[in-house]
Residue, then its C-alpha position, 0 to 999 in steps of 0.5 A: x500500500x502507498x499513500x496514493x493507494x490509500x487516498x484512492x481507496x478513501x475516495x472510492x468509499x472503501x474506508x467508511x462514509x463517502x468523503x464527499x459527505x464530510x465537510x471542512x468546518x474550519x481551515x487553519x494556516x499556522x506558523x510558529x517558532x520555538x526555542x527552548x531554554x538553553x537551546x541555540x536552535x530556533x525551530x520554525x514550523x508551519x502547519x495546515x489544519x482542517x477541522x471535520x466534526x470533532x477532529x482535526x487533520x494536520x500536516x506540517x510543511x516547509x516554508x512556501x509550500x502552502x499559501x495562507x490564502x488556501x484557508x479562504x476557500x477550504x472551509x465548507x468544502x467537502x473532503x473529497x475536493x481537498x483529497x483530489x486537488x491541492x498541494x500535497x500538505x493539504x491532501x495529507x491534512x484532508x486524508x488525516x481528517x477523514x481517517x480521524x473522523x472515521x476513527x478518532x484516536x481517543x476511541x480506538x481500541x488499539x490506542x494507549x493514551x498517554x497524558x502529557x502533564x501541564x507545565x512549561x514548554x520544556x517540561x511538556x516537550x520532555x514528556x512527549x519525547x519520553x512517550x515516544x522513546x517508550x515505543x523504542x526497542x533498542x538492543x545494546x549496540x544496535x544502529x537506529x536511524x532517526x529520520x527527522x532529528x529531535x534531540x531528546x530522541x537522539x539522547x534516548x537512543x544512546x541511553x538505551x545502548x544504541x547508536x543513533x544515525x540522524x537524518x534531517x534536511x534542516x540540521x547539520x549536527x545534533x545538540x550532542x555533536x553527531x553529524x546529520x546526514x541528508x541521505x535517508x536511504x543511506x542511514x536506513x540501509x546502515x540501520x537495524x531499526x528506524x524511527x521517523x517523523x510524520x513529516x515524511x508524509x508531507x515531503x513525499x518520502x513516506x512511501x520510500x521509507x516504508x518500502x525500504x523498511x519492508x524490503x529489509x525487514x527493519x522495524x519502523x516507529x513513527x512519531x507524528x503530529x503530521x498525518x497521525x491517522x494516516x500513519x496509523x493506517x499503515x500499522x502492521x503494513x510496514x509501521x510497527x509502532x506509532x506515537x500519534x499526537x492529534x491537534x491541539x499539539x503539546x506546544x500549543x497548550x500549557x494544560x494536559x493533553x493526550x497522545x496515543x501510542x500504537x503497536x502492531x501487536x496491540x496496546x501493552x498492558x501495565 
């Protein structure tokens, strides 16, 4: 299965109600920056969000890929229109909204809910990254490709006894000084396991990532604000574990919020 095949199946009505019957009630274009205390890197993030009923479809994108004016015409349109037309980030957000509307994360029997505590941005970021790290099964001495660098995940992989192979288009080295590759294929080939951001959906590399891990029988964990319900559709079909964080994301609130962890064999019991 590919993202395009999943989209075609949704448009054909194979995953639930016809997407033409679900309309966008609100559309958002968001730009925010983050620099945590003591950090020397400012993260610049852009999102499109589509609200359908009680859920939001979300997709992060690179600067310039989506114009804010898209919001003017998105609200009120059926999801079928946005799934079939528009920039890739808008199509991913629409697909995410559809799949989340059919099965919200908070109602999924597969999901393990993790409550992120109230607190400052750094407290909440550490809690979020610890929840993601809890999905990782890193054997001593194994090599783990990290596609989309989050520095606490670099540290978590190292603390578990693994060697982190970081890859990112926007960074040259990690906070701990590891060189960051721009070649996703090379780090996957060299790794024993892979952890990747949901932004692989928005930049079009998700299918390549999935195919590489399937062909080489390598476990793939996804951490996703972007397309979290889309990534869930591939659970057990290449994706072995998922941290799904639906909107509102942890960085947009100081109060407790939820993320949902999935494993291909179902939720773990305490």
